[in-house]
PQR file with spaces between the fields and no chain letter, atoms N, CA, C, O and H, PARSE charges and radii, in Angstrom:
ATOM       1  N    MET     1      22.717  -59.258   54.945 -0.4000 1.5000
ATOM       2  CA   MET     1      22.366  -61.117   55.032 -0.0000 2.0000
ATOM       3  C    MET     1      22.688  -61.373   56.724  0.5500 1.7000
ATOM       4  O    MET     1      23.509  -60.683   57.328 -0.5500 1.4000
ATOM       5  N    CYS     2      22.078  -62.229   57.224 -0.4000 1.5000
ATOM       6  CA   CYS     2      22.120  -62.446   58.539 -0.0000 2.0000
ATOM       7  C    CYS     2      23.164  -63.664   58.819  0.5500 1.7000
ATOM       8  O    CYS     2      23.469  -64.484   57.953 -0.5500 1.4000
ATOM       9  H    CYS     2      21.411  -62.790   56.734  0.4000 1.0000
ATOM      10  N    LEU     3      23.741  -63.668   60.342 -0.4000 1.5000
ATOM      11  CA   LEU     3      24.641  -64.447   60.511 -0.0000 2.0000
ATOM      12  C    LEU     3      24.078  -65.633   60.317  0.5500 1.7000
ATOM      13  O    LEU     3      24.812  -66.610   60.172 -0.5500 1.4000
ATOM      14  H    LEU     3      23.493  -63.002   61.046  0.4000 1.0000
ATOM      15  N    LEU     4      22.532  -65.784   60.275 -0.4000 1.5000
ATOM      16  CA   LEU     4      22.615  -67.958   60.017 -0.0000 2.0000
ATOM      17  C    LEU     4      22.385  -68.045   58.820  0.5500 1.7000
ATOM      18  O    LEU     4      21.868  -69.148   58.646 -0.5500 1.4000
ATOM      19  H    LEU     4      21.936  -64.991   60.393  0.4000 1.0000
ATOM      20  N    HIS     5      22.489  -67.405   57.695 -0.4000 1.5000
ATOM      21  CA   HIS     5      22.820  -67.580   56.176 -0.0000 2.0000
ATOM      22  C    HIS     5      23.932  -67.789   55.502  0.5500 1.7000
ATOM      23  O    HIS     5      24.021  -68.004   54.294 -0.5500 1.4000
ATOM      24  H    HIS     5      22.910  -66.509   57.836  0.4000 1.0000
ATOM      25  N    MET     6      25.157  -67.699   56.622 -0.4000 1.5000
ATOM      26  CA   MET     6      26.953  -67.708   56.510 -0.0000 2.0000
ATOM      27  C    MET     6      26.691  -69.162   56.452  0.5500 1.7000
ATOM      28  O    MET     6      25.573  -69.669   56.544 -0.5500 1.4000
ATOM      29  H    MET     6      25.085  -67.525   57.604  0.4000 1.0000
ATOM      30  N    LYS     7      27.893  -69.841   56.280 -0.4000 1.5000
ATOM      31  CA   LYS     7      28.327  -71.409   56.054 -0.0000 2.0000
ATOM      32  C    LYS     7      29.618  -71.158   56.877  0.5500 1.7000
ATOM      33  O    LYS     7      30.348  -70.187   57.076 -0.5500 1.4000
ATOM      34  H    LYS     7      28.801  -69.429   56.205  0.4000 1.0000
ATOM      35  N    VAL     8      29.584  -72.428   57.259 -0.4000 1.5000
ATOM      36  CA   VAL     8      30.922  -73.071   58.370 -0.0000 2.0000
ATOM      37  C    VAL     8      32.513  -72.854   57.191  0.5500 1.7000
ATOM      38  O    VAL     8      33.034  -73.427   56.233 -0.5500 1.4000
ATOM      39  H    VAL     8      28.991  -73.217   57.097  0.4000 1.0000
ATOM      40  N    GLY     9      32.750  -71.585   58.115 -0.4000 1.5000
ATOM      41  CA   GLY     9      34.247  -71.193   57.628 -0.0000 2.0000
ATOM      42  C    GLY     9      34.694  -70.452   56.796  0.5500 1.7000
ATOM      43  O    GLY     9      35.804  -70.424   56.265 -0.5500 1.4000
ATOM      44  H    GLY     9      32.327  -71.120   58.893  0.4000 1.0000
ATOM      45  N    GLU    10      33.246  -69.430   56.591 -0.4000 1.5000
ATOM      46  CA   GLU    10      33.319  -68.226   56.049 -0.0000 2.0000
ATOM      47  C    GLU    10      33.744  -66.821   56.909  0.5500 1.7000
ATOM      48  O    GLU    10      33.226  -66.565   57.996 -0.5500 1.4000
ATOM      49  H    GLU    10      32.344  -69.452   57.022  0.4000 1.0000
ATOM      50  N    MET    11      34.529  -66.148   56.415 -0.4000 1.5000
ATOM      51  CA   MET    11      35.161  -65.015   57.008 -0.0000 2.0000
ATOM      52  C    MET    11      33.968  -63.938   56.684  0.5500 1.7000
ATOM      53  O    MET    11      33.590  -63.674   55.543 -0.5500 1.4000
ATOM      54  H    MET    11      34.950  -66.357   55.532  0.4000 1.0000
ATOM      55  N    VAL    12      33.416  -63.334   57.942 -0.4000 1.5000
ATOM      56  CA   VAL    12      32.742  -62.438   57.598 -0.0000 2.0000
ATOM      57  C    VAL    12      32.730  -60.371   58.220  0.5500 1.7000
ATOM      58  O    VAL    12      33.666  -59.675   58.611 -0.5500 1.4000
ATOM      59  H    VAL    12      33.724  -63.548   58.869  0.4000 1.0000
ATOM      60  N    SER    13      32.258  -60.265   58.160 -0.4000 1.5000
ATOM      61  CA   SER    13      31.965  -58.496   58.535 -0.0000 2.0000
ATOM      62  C    SER    13      31.180  -57.834   58.784  0.5500 1.7000
ATOM      63  O    SER    13      30.477  -57.490   57.834 -0.5500 1.4000
ATOM      64  H    SER    13      31.498  -60.831   57.842  0.4000 1.0000
ATOM      65  N    ILE    14      30.847  -57.292   60.111 -0.4000 1.5000
ATOM      66  CA   ILE    14      29.473  -56.920   60.696 -0.0000 2.0000
ATOM      67  C    ILE    14      28.968  -55.894   60.069  0.5500 1.7000
ATOM      68  O    ILE    14      29.964  -55.320   59.628 -0.5500 1.4000
ATOM      69  H    ILE    14      31.418  -57.571   60.882  0.4000 1.0000
ATOM      70  N    ASP    15      28.085  -55.328   59.765 -0.4000 1.5000
ATOM      71  CA   ASP    15      27.514  -54.420   59.144 -0.0000 2.0000
ATOM      72  C    ASP    15      26.586  -53.485   60.053  0.5500 1.7000
ATOM      73  O    ASP    15      26.624  -52.256   60.108 -0.5500 1.4000
ATOM      74  H    ASP    15      27.276  -55.795   60.123  0.4000 1.0000
ATOM      75  N    ALA    16      25.846  -54.248   60.666 -0.4000 1.5000
ATOM      76  CA   ALA    16      24.435  -53.920   61.727 -0.0000 2.0000
ATOM      77  C    ALA    16      24.535  -54.819   62.801  0.5500 1.7000
ATOM      78  O    ALA    16      25.216  -55.827   62.616 -0.5500 1.4000
ATOM      79  H    ALA    16      25.815  -55.246   60.621  0.4000 1.0000
ATOM      80  N    ILE    17      23.987  -54.649   63.894 -0.4000 1.5000
ATOM      81  CA   ILE    17      23.516  -55.439   64.678 -0.0000 2.0000
ATOM      82  C    ILE    17      22.181  -54.380   65.289  0.5500 1.7000
ATOM      83  O    ILE    17      22.257  -53.189   65.589 -0.5500 1.4000
ATOM      84  H    ILE    17      23.434  -53.829   64.044  0.4000 1.0000
ATOM      85  N    ASN    18      20.856  -55.392   65.345 -0.4000 1.5000
ATOM      86  CA   ASN    18      19.932  -55.080   65.444 -0.0000 2.0000
ATOM      87  C    ASN    18      18.932  -55.476   66.757  0.5500 1.7000
ATOM      88  O    ASN    18      17.755  -55.836   66.734 -0.5500 1.4000
ATOM      89  H    ASN    18      20.794  -56.360   65.101  0.4000 1.0000
ATOM      90  N    VAL    19      19.678  -55.310   67.705 -0.4000 1.5000
ATOM      91  CA   VAL    19      19.078  -56.017   68.919 -0.0000 2.0000
ATOM      92  C    VAL    19      18.717  -54.526   69.921  0.5500 1.7000
ATOM      93  O    VAL    19      18.831  -53.429   69.373 -0.5500 1.4000
ATOM      94  H    VAL    19      20.634  -55.018   67.725  0.4000 1.0000
ATOM      95  N    ASP    20      18.299  -54.609   71.348 -0.4000 1.5000
ATOM      96  CA   ASP    20      18.183  -53.549   72.147 -0.0000 2.0000
ATOM      97  C    ASP    20      18.993  -53.173   72.641  0.5500 1.7000
ATOM      98  O    ASP    20      20.039  -53.817   72.718 -0.5500 1.4000
ATOM      99  H    ASP    20      18.206  -55.499   71.794  0.4000 1.0000
ATOM     100  N    SER    21      18.861  -52.125   73.108 -0.4000 1.5000
ATOM     101  CA   SER    21      20.398  -51.366   73.983 -0.0000 2.0000
ATOM     102  C    SER    21      20.979  -52.773   75.122  0.5500 1.7000
ATOM     103  O    SER    21      22.072  -53.295   74.909 -0.5500 1.4000
ATOM     104  H    SER    21      18.012  -51.602   73.045  0.4000 1.0000
ATOM     105  N    GLU    22      20.201  -53.178   76.135 -0.4000 1.5000
ATOM     106  CA   GLU    22      20.921  -53.903   76.851 -0.0000 2.0000
ATOM     107  C    GLU    22      21.793  -54.866   76.202  0.5500 1.7000
ATOM     108  O    GLU    22      22.915  -54.989   76.695 -0.5500 1.4000
ATOM     109  H    GLU    22      19.312  -52.753   76.309  0.4000 1.0000
ATOM     110  N    LEU    23      21.395  -55.806   74.859 -0.4000 1.5000
ATOM     111  CA   LEU    23      22.029  -56.527   74.732 -0.0000 2.0000
ATOM     112  C    LEU    23      23.410  -56.372   73.642  0.5500 1.7000
ATOM     113  O    LEU    23      24.418  -57.073   73.554 -0.5500 1.4000
ATOM     114  H    LEU    23      20.484  -55.706   74.459  0.4000 1.0000
ATOM     115  N    LYS    24      22.972  -55.108   72.847 -0.4000 1.5000
ATOM     116  CA   LYS    24      24.041  -54.380   72.306 -0.0000 2.0000
ATOM     117  C    LYS    24      24.963  -53.961   73.186  0.5500 1.7000
ATOM     118  O    LYS    24      25.920  -53.497   72.565 -0.5500 1.4000
ATOM     119  H    LYS    24      22.153  -54.539   72.918  0.4000 1.0000
ATOM     120  N    LYS    25      25.149  -53.899   74.622 -0.4000 1.5000
ATOM     121  CA   LYS    25      26.268  -53.723   75.478 -0.0000 2.0000
ATOM     122  C    LYS    25      26.840  -54.691   75.235  0.5500 1.7000
ATOM     123  O    LYS    25      27.883  -54.707   74.582 -0.5500 1.4000
ATOM     124  H    LYS    25      24.372  -54.275   75.126  0.4000 1.0000
ATOM     125  N    ARG    26      26.065  -56.063   75.883 -0.4000 1.5000
ATOM     126  CA   ARG    26      26.887  -57.012   76.057 -0.0000 2.0000
ATOM     127  C    ARG    26      27.292  -57.576   74.853  0.5500 1.7000
ATOM     128  O    ARG    26      28.349  -58.200   74.946 -0.5500 1.4000
ATOM     129  H    ARG    26      25.217  -56.050   76.413  0.4000 1.0000
ATOM     130  N    LEU    27      26.648  -57.545   73.464 -0.4000 1.5000
ATOM     131  CA   LEU    27      27.696  -57.785   72.522 -0.0000 2.0000
ATOM     132  C    LEU    27      28.786  -57.081   72.281  0.5500 1.7000
ATOM     133  O    LEU    27      29.884  -57.558   72.565 -0.5500 1.4000
ATOM     134  H    LEU    27      25.789  -57.038   73.388  0.4000 1.0000
ATOM     135  N    ASN    28      28.679  -55.986   71.786 -0.4000 1.5000
ATOM     136  CA   ASN    28      30.073  -54.874   72.392 -0.0000 2.0000
ATOM     137  C    ASN    28      30.862  -55.055   73.524  0.5500 1.7000
ATOM     138  O    ASN    28      31.960  -54.717   73.081 -0.5500 1.4000
ATOM     139  H    ASN    28      27.786  -55.598   71.555  0.4000 1.0000
ATOM     140  N    ALA    29      31.023  -55.329   74.567 -0.4000 1.5000
ATOM     141  CA   ALA    29      31.796  -55.606   75.123 -0.0000 2.0000
ATOM     142  C    ALA    29      32.428  -57.012   74.669  0.5500 1.7000
ATOM     143  O    ALA    29      33.631  -57.030   74.925 -0.5500 1.4000
ATOM     144  H    ALA    29      30.131  -55.603   74.927  0.4000 1.0000
ATOM     145  N    LEU    30      32.043  -57.998   74.169 -0.4000 1.5000
ATOM     146  CA   LEU    30      32.657  -59.239   73.717 -0.0000 2.0000
ATOM     147  C    LEU    30      33.349  -58.850   72.331  0.5500 1.7000
ATOM     148  O    LEU    30      34.149  -59.686   71.912 -0.5500 1.4000
ATOM     149  H    LEU    30      31.065  -57.983   73.961  0.4000 1.0000
ATOM     150  N    GLY    31      33.189  -57.890   71.686 -0.4000 1.5000
ATOM     151  CA   GLY    31      33.873  -57.383   70.666 -0.0000 2.0000
ATOM     152  C    GLY    31      32.717  -57.595   69.112  0.5500 1.7000
ATOM     153  O    GLY    31      33.254  -57.732   68.013 -0.5500 1.4000
ATOM     154  H    GLY    31      32.539  -57.211   72.027  0.4000 1.0000
ATOM     155  N    PHE    32      31.434  -57.594   69.214 -0.4000 1.5000
ATOM     156  CA   PHE    32      31.092  -57.305   68.433 -0.0000 2.0000
ATOM     157  C    PHE    32      30.832  -56.120   68.073  0.5500 1.7000
ATOM     158  O    PHE    32      29.953  -55.585   68.749 -0.5500 1.4000
ATOM     159  H    PHE    32      30.998  -57.483   70.107  0.4000 1.0000
ATOM     160  N    ILE    33      31.443  -55.267   66.935 -0.4000 1.5000
ATOM     161  CA   ILE    33      31.487  -53.982   66.699 -0.0000 2.0000
ATOM     162  C    ILE    33      31.352  -53.911   65.137  0.5500 1.7000
ATOM     163  O    ILE    33      31.692  -54.810   64.369 -0.5500 1.4000
ATOM     164  H    ILE    33      32.157  -55.701   66.385  0.4000 1.0000
ATOM     165  N    ARG    34      30.840  -52.787   64.809 -0.4000 1.5000
ATOM     166  CA   ARG    34      30.487  -52.659   63.614 -0.0000 2.0000
ATOM     167  C    ARG    34      31.955  -53.213   62.166  0.5500 1.7000
ATOM     168  O    ARG    34      33.033  -53.629   62.592 -0.5500 1.4000
ATOM     169  H    ARG    34      30.564  -52.056   65.433  0.4000 1.0000
ATOM     170  N    ASP    35      31.807  -53.151   61.208 -0.4000 1.5000
ATOM     171  CA   ASP    35      33.335  -53.803   60.936 -0.0000 2.0000
ATOM     172  C    ASP    35      34.332  -54.759   61.517  0.5500 1.7000
ATOM     173  O    ASP    35      35.510  -54.624   61.185 -0.5500 1.4000
ATOM     174  H    ASP    35      30.931  -52.814   60.863  0.4000 1.0000
ATOM     175  N    THR    36      34.011  -55.643   62.289 -0.4000 1.5000
ATOM     176  CA   THR    36      34.590  -56.274   62.868 -0.0000 2.0000
ATOM     177  C    THR    36      34.665  -57.762   61.895  0.5500 1.7000
ATOM     178  O    THR    36      33.623  -58.415   61.951 -0.5500 1.4000
ATOM     179  H    THR    36      33.054  -55.752   62.558  0.4000 1.0000
ATOM     180  N    PRO    37      35.504  -58.209   61.236 -0.5600 1.5000
ATOM     181  CA   PRO    37      35.650  -59.385   60.710  0.2800 2.0000
ATOM     182  C    PRO    37      35.161  -61.237   62.245  0.5500 1.7000
ATOM     183  O    PRO    37      35.370  -61.481   63.433 -0.5500 1.4000
ATOM     184  N    LEU    38      34.785  -61.625   61.577 -0.4000 1.5000
ATOM     185  CA   LEU    38      34.320  -62.720   62.343 -0.0000 2.0000
ATOM     186  C    LEU    38      34.208  -64.026   61.511  0.5500 1.7000
ATOM     187  O    LEU    38      33.625  -63.923   60.432 -0.5500 1.4000
ATOM     188  H    LEU    38      34.616  -61.427   60.611  0.4000 1.0000
ATOM     189  N    CYS    39      34.698  -65.260   61.878 -0.4000 1.5000
ATOM     190  CA   CYS    39      34.594  -66.987   61.292 -0.0000 2.0000
ATOM     191  C    CYS    39      33.202  -67.648   61.957  0.5500 1.7000
ATOM     192  O    CYS    39      32.783  -67.797   63.105 -0.5500 1.4000
ATOM     193  H    CYS    39      35.172  -65.344   62.754  0.4000 1.0000
ATOM     194  N    ILE    40      32.805  -67.905   60.861 -0.4000 1.5000
ATOM     195  CA   ILE    40      31.871  -68.857   60.939 -0.0000 2.0000
ATOM     196  C    ILE    40      32.308  -70.272   62.077  0.5500 1.7000
ATOM     197  O    ILE    40      33.102  -70.659   61.220 -0.5500 1.4000
ATOM     198  H    ILE    40      33.145  -67.784   59.929  0.4000 1.0000
ATOM     199  N    LYS    41      32.397  -70.843   62.689 -0.4000 1.5000
ATOM     200  CA   LYS    41      33.018  -71.689   63.521 -0.0000 2.0000
ATOM     201  C    LYS    41      32.487  -73.295   63.068  0.5500 1.7000
ATOM     202  O    LYS    41      33.147  -74.188   62.537 -0.5500 1.4000
ATOM     203  H    LYS    41      31.752  -70.528   63.386  0.4000 1.0000
ATOM     204  N    ARG    42      30.908  -73.288   63.532 -0.4000 1.5000
ATOM     205  CA   ARG    42      29.693  -74.543   63.319 -0.0000 2.0000
ATOM     206  C    ARG    42      28.331  -73.813   63.967  0.5500 1.7000
ATOM     207  O    ARG    42      27.977  -72.756   64.489 -0.5500 1.4000
ATOM     208  H    ARG    42      30.372  -72.563   63.964  0.4000 1.0000
ATOM     209  N    PHE    43      27.922  -74.855   63.648 -0.4000 1.5000
ATOM     210  CA   PHE    43      26.381  -74.505   63.849 -0.0000 2.0000
ATOM     211  C    PHE    43      25.741  -75.690   64.892  0.5500 1.7000
ATOM     212  O    PHE    43      26.344  -76.753   65.038 -0.5500 1.4000
ATOM     213  H    PHE    43      28.209  -75.714   63.224  0.4000 1.0000
ATOM     214  N    GLY    44      24.472  -75.413   65.599 -0.4000 1.5000
ATOM     215  CA   GLY    44      23.979  -76.368   66.768 -0.0000 2.0000
ATOM     216  C    GLY    44      22.832  -76.741   65.898  0.5500 1.7000
ATOM     217  O    GLY    44      22.488  -76.123   64.890 -0.5500 1.4000
ATOM     218  H    GLY    44      23.982  -74.550   65.480  0.4000 1.0000
ATOM     219  N    LEU    45      22.156  -78.028   66.480 -0.4000 1.5000
ATOM     220  CA   LEU    45      21.047  -78.845   65.867 -0.0000 2.0000
ATOM     221  C    LEU    45      20.338  -77.794   64.920  0.5500 1.7000
ATOM     222  O    LEU    45      20.398  -76.639   65.343 -0.5500 1.4000
ATOM     223  H    LEU    45      22.435  -78.530   67.299  0.4000 1.0000
ATOM     224  N    PHE    46      19.682  -77.976   63.722 -0.4000 1.5000
ATOM     225  CA   PHE    46      18.464  -77.001   63.626 -0.0000 2.0000
ATOM     226  C    PHE    46      18.979  -75.424   63.712  0.5500 1.7000
ATOM     227  O    PHE    46      18.084  -74.587   63.830 -0.5500 1.4000
ATOM     228  H    PHE    46      19.633  -78.914   63.379  0.4000 1.0000
ATOM     229  N    LYS    47      20.406  -74.934   63.661 -0.4000 1.5000
ATOM     230  CA   LYS    47      21.085  -74.206   63.525 -0.0000 2.0000
ATOM     231  C    LYS    47      20.366  -72.822   64.832  0.5500 1.7000
ATOM     232  O    LYS    47      20.181  -71.608   64.920 -0.5500 1.4000
ATOM     233  H    LYS    47      21.133  -75.613   63.565  0.4000 1.0000
ATOM     234  N    SER    48      20.186  -74.161   65.649 -0.4000 1.5000
ATOM     235  CA   SER    48      19.843  -73.524   66.876 -0.0000 2.0000
ATOM     236  C    SER    48      20.888  -72.447   67.234  0.5500 1.7000
ATOM     237  O    SER    48      20.490  -71.282   67.234 -0.5500 1.4000
ATOM     238  H    SER    48      20.336  -75.147   65.578  0.4000 1.0000
ATOM     239  N    THR    49      22.125  -72.685   67.528 -0.4000 1.5000
ATOM     240  CA   THR    49      22.849  -71.914   67.937 -0.0000 2.0000
ATOM     241  C    THR    49      23.959  -71.936   67.025  0.5500 1.7000
ATOM     242  O    THR    49      24.160  -72.915   66.305 -0.5500 1.4000
ATOM     243  H    THR    49      22.449  -73.631   67.528  0.4000 1.0000
ATOM     244  N    VAL    50      24.733  -70.859   67.010 -0.4000 1.5000
ATOM     245  CA   VAL    50      26.094  -70.493   66.533 -0.0000 2.0000
ATOM     246  C    VAL    50      27.402  -69.920   66.583  0.5500 1.7000
ATOM     247  O    VAL    50      27.501  -68.745   66.230 -0.5500 1.4000
ATOM     248  H    VAL    50      24.569  -70.064   67.594  0.4000 1.0000
ATOM     249  N    GLN    51      28.160  -70.375   66.861 -0.4000 1.5000
ATOM     250  CA   GLN    51      29.353  -70.697   67.505 -0.0000 2.0000
ATOM     251  C    GLN    51      30.628  -69.643   66.087  0.5500 1.7000
ATOM     252  O    GLN    51      30.746  -69.864   64.881 -0.5500 1.4000
ATOM     253  H    GLN    51      28.080  -71.330   67.147  0.4000 1.0000
ATOM     254  N    VAL    52      31.136  -68.869   66.718 -0.4000 1.5000
ATOM     255  CA   VAL    52      31.931  -67.995   65.845 -0.0000 2.0000
ATOM     256  C    VAL    52      32.848  -67.366   66.174  0.5500 1.7000
ATOM     257  O    VAL    52      32.490  -66.543   67.017 -0.5500 1.4000
ATOM     258  H    VAL    52      31.040  -68.690   67.698  0.4000 1.0000
ATOM     259  N    MET    53      34.192  -67.288   65.887 -0.4000 1.5000
ATOM     260  CA   MET    53      35.355  -66.782   66.146 -0.0000 2.0000
ATOM     261  C    MET    53      35.518  -65.465   66.028  0.5500 1.7000
ATOM     262  O    MET    53      35.233  -65.103   64.887 -0.5500 1.4000
ATOM     263  H    MET    53      34.483  -67.956   65.202  0.4000 1.0000
ATOM     264  N    ILE    54      36.007  -64.207   67.038 -0.4000 1.5000
ATOM     265  CA   ILE    54      35.885  -62.659   67.206 -0.0000 2.0000
ATOM     266  C    ILE    54      37.307  -62.866   67.859  0.5500 1.7000
ATOM     267  O    ILE    54      37.572  -63.639   68.779 -0.5500 1.4000
ATOM     268  H    ILE    54      36.238  -64.501   67.965  0.4000 1.0000
ATOM     269  N    ASN    55      38.206  -61.977   67.165 -0.4000 1.5000
ATOM     270  CA   ASN    55      39.442  -61.633   67.968 -0.0000 2.0000
ATOM     271  C    ASN    55      39.657  -62.742   68.540  0.5500 1.7000
ATOM     272  O    ASN    55      39.252  -62.635   69.698 -0.5500 1.4000
ATOM     273  H    ASN    55      37.991  -61.348   66.417  0.4000 1.0000
ATOM     274  N    ARG    56      40.174  -63.986   68.312 -0.4000 1.5000
ATOM     275  CA   ARG    56      40.972  -65.147   69.296 -0.0000 2.0000
ATOM     276  C    ARG    56      39.457  -65.663   70.347  0.5500 1.7000
ATOM     277  O    ARG    56      39.703  -66.785   70.788 -0.5500 1.4000
ATOM     278  H    ARG    56      40.504  -64.074   67.372  0.4000 1.0000
ATOM     279  N    SER    57      38.676  -65.389   70.616 -0.4000 1.5000
ATOM     280  CA   SER    57      37.543  -65.874   70.822 -0.0000 2.0000
ATOM     281  C    SER    57      36.336  -66.280   70.308  0.5500 1.7000
ATOM     282  O    SER    57      35.614  -65.564   69.613 -0.5500 1.4000
ATOM     283  H    SER    57      38.476  -64.477   70.258  0.4000 1.0000
ATOM     284  N    PHE    58      36.140  -67.221   70.577 -0.4000 1.5000
ATOM     285  CA   PHE    58      34.938  -68.353   70.889 -0.0000 2.0000
ATOM     286  C    PHE    58      33.622  -67.989   71.235  0.5500 1.7000
ATOM     287  O    PHE    58      33.247  -68.417   72.326 -0.5500 1.4000
ATOM     288  H    PHE    58      36.726  -67.803   71.141  0.4000 1.0000
ATOM     289  N    ILE    59      32.699  -67.203   70.488 -0.4000 1.5000
ATOM     290  CA   ILE    59      31.727  -67.210   71.372 -0.0000 2.0000
ATOM     291  C    ILE    59      30.205  -67.928   70.872  0.5500 1.7000
ATOM     292  O    ILE    59      29.864  -67.558   69.749 -0.5500 1.4000
ATOM     293  H    ILE    59      33.004  -66.855   69.601  0.4000 1.0000
ATOM     294  N    ALA    60      29.628  -68.517   71.287 -0.4000 1.5000
ATOM     295  CA   ALA    60      27.799  -69.069   70.949 -0.0000 2.0000
ATOM     296  C    ALA    60      26.952  -68.172   70.668  0.5500 1.7000
ATOM     297  O    ALA    60      27.112  -67.244   71.460 -0.5500 1.4000
ATOM     298  H    ALA    60      29.905  -68.817   72.199  0.4000 1.0000
ATOM     299  N    LEU    61      26.142  -67.966   69.960 -0.4000 1.5000
ATOM     300  CA   LEU    61      24.976  -67.585   69.887 -0.0000 2.0000
ATOM     301  C    LEU    61      23.877  -67.615   69.793  0.5500 1.7000
ATOM     302  O    LEU    61      23.682  -67.910   68.614 -0.5500 1.4000
ATOM     303  H    LEU    61      26.012  -68.720   69.317  0.4000 1.0000
ATOM     304  N    ARG    62      22.503  -67.445   70.511 -0.4000 1.5000
ATOM     305  CA   ARG    62      21.058  -67.855   70.216 -0.0000 2.0000
ATOM     306  C    ARG    62      20.801  -68.045   69.089  0.5500 1.7000
ATOM     307  O    ARG    62      21.867  -67.879   68.496 -0.5500 1.4000
ATOM     308  H    ARG    62      22.661  -67.205   71.469  0.4000 1.0000
ATOM     309  N    LYS    63      19.694  -68.411   68.062 -0.4000 1.5000
ATOM     310  CA   LYS    63      19.185  -68.540   66.590 -0.0000 2.0000
ATOM     311  C    LYS    63      18.730  -66.719   66.911  0.5500 1.7000
ATOM     312  O    LYS    63      18.756  -65.889   66.002 -0.5500 1.4000
ATOM     313  H    LYS    63      18.828  -68.545   68.543  0.4000 1.0000
ATOM     314  N    SER    64      18.475  -66.495   67.851 -0.4000 1.5000
ATOM     315  CA   SER    64      17.124  -64.860   68.140 -0.0000 2.0000
ATOM     316  C    SER    64      18.429  -64.315   67.962  0.5500 1.7000
ATOM     317  O    SER    64      18.437  -63.761   66.863 -0.5500 1.4000
ATOM     318  H    SER    64      18.454  -67.170   68.589  0.4000 1.0000
ATOM     319  N    GLU    65      19.661  -64.198   68.587 -0.4000 1.5000
ATOM     320  CA   GLU    65      20.709  -63.575   68.162 -0.0000 2.0000
ATOM     321  C    GLU    65      20.971  -62.900   67.088  0.5500 1.7000
ATOM     322  O    GLU    65      20.858  -61.808   66.530 -0.5500 1.4000
ATOM     323  H    GLU    65      19.655  -64.648   69.480  0.4000 1.0000
ATOM     324  N    ALA    66      21.489  -64.297   66.981 -0.4000 1.5000
ATOM     325  CA   ALA    66      22.157  -64.355   65.427 -0.0000 2.0000
ATOM     326  C    ALA    66      21.603  -63.522   63.958  0.5500 1.7000
ATOM     327  O    ALA    66      22.053  -62.784   63.081 -0.5500 1.4000
ATOM     328  H    ALA    66      21.581  -65.183   67.434  0.4000 1.0000
ATOM     329  N    SER    67      20.001  -64.362   64.458 -0.4000 1.5000
ATOM     330  CA   SER    67      19.725  -63.547   62.790 -0.0000 2.0000
ATOM     331  C    SER    67      19.298  -62.036   62.692  0.5500 1.7000
ATOM     332  O    SER    67      18.707  -61.518   61.745 -0.5500 1.4000
ATOM     333  H    SER    67      19.636  -64.962   65.169  0.4000 1.0000
ATOM     334  N    LEU    68      19.820  -61.272   64.153 -0.4000 1.5000
ATOM     335  CA   LEU    68      19.563  -59.885   64.047 -0.0000 2.0000
ATOM     336  C    LEU    68      21.160  -58.978   63.771  0.5500 1.7000
ATOM     337  O    LEU    68      21.470  -57.794   63.900 -0.5500 1.4000
ATOM     338  H    LEU    68      20.301  -61.693   64.923  0.4000 1.0000
ATOM     339  N    ILE    69      21.947  -60.267   63.322 -0.4000 1.5000
ATOM     340  CA   ILE    69      23.155  -59.890   62.957 -0.0000 2.0000
ATOM     341  C    ILE    69      23.175  -59.681   61.614  0.5500 1.7000
ATOM     342  O    ILE    69      22.890  -60.612   60.860 -0.5500 1.4000
ATOM     343  H    ILE    69      21.695  -61.229   63.218  0.4000 1.0000
ATOM     344  N    GLU    70      23.535  -58.350   61.095 -0.4000 1.5000
ATOM     345  CA   GLU    70      23.584  -58.385   59.877 -0.0000 2.0000
ATOM     346  C    GLU    70      25.806  -58.430   59.221  0.5500 1.7000
ATOM     347  O    GLU    70      26.770  -57.722   59.510 -0.5500 1.4000
ATOM     348  H    GLU    70      23.766  -57.595   61.708  0.4000 1.0000
ATOM     349  N    VAL    71      25.640  -59.517   58.411 -0.4000 1.5000
ATOM     350  CA   VAL    71      27.384  -59.458   58.009 -0.0000 2.0000
ATOM     351  C    VAL    71      26.872  -59.588   56.296  0.5500 1.7000
ATOM     352  O    VAL    71      25.859  -59.812   55.633 -0.5500 1.4000
ATOM     353  H    VAL    71      24.856  -60.093   58.175  0.4000 1.0000
ATOM     354  N    HIS    72      28.267  -59.294   56.131 -0.4000 1.5000
ATOM     355  CA   HIS    72      28.523  -59.377   54.391 -0.0000 2.0000
ATOM     356  C    HIS    72      30.321  -60.432   54.547  0.5500 1.7000
ATOM     357  O    HIS    72      31.328  -60.150   55.197 -0.5500 1.4000
ATOM     358  H    HIS    72      29.091  -59.113   56.669  0.4000 1.0000
ATOM     359  N    LYS    73      30.046  -61.539   53.704 -0.4000 1.5000
ATOM     360  CA   LYS    73      31.191  -62.080   53.161 -0.0000 2.0000
ATOM     361  C    LYS    73      32.783  -61.205   53.210  0.5500 1.7000
ATOM     362  O    LYS    73      32.394  -60.063   53.454 -0.5500 1.4000
ATOM     363  H    LYS    73      29.228  -61.768   53.176  0.4000 1.0000
ATOM     364  N    ILE    74      33.827  -61.150   53.145 -0.4000 1.5000
ATOM     365  CA   ILE    74      35.091  -60.345   53.013 -0.0000 2.0000
ATOM     366  C    ILE    74      35.764  -61.024   51.909  0.5500 1.7000
ATOM     367  O    ILE    74      36.860  -60.625   51.516 -0.5500 1.4000
ATOM     368  H    ILE    74      34.144  -62.078   52.947  0.4000 1.0000
């Protein structure tokens, strides 16, 4: 499932990040690595953004970025 299909408050684990190499480097630097747990905190209007908590940091992702991150519930 993609990150946008999760609900607020759910804990998920990252399965895959299907983005280009430049964006993947930036996401890896922020802690988005395979099998890393994260929590969905809130969605923007019309799910245009999603805020997640990963390693005690809050990070907001655009809809286009979040749709390319595959996760599963923990």
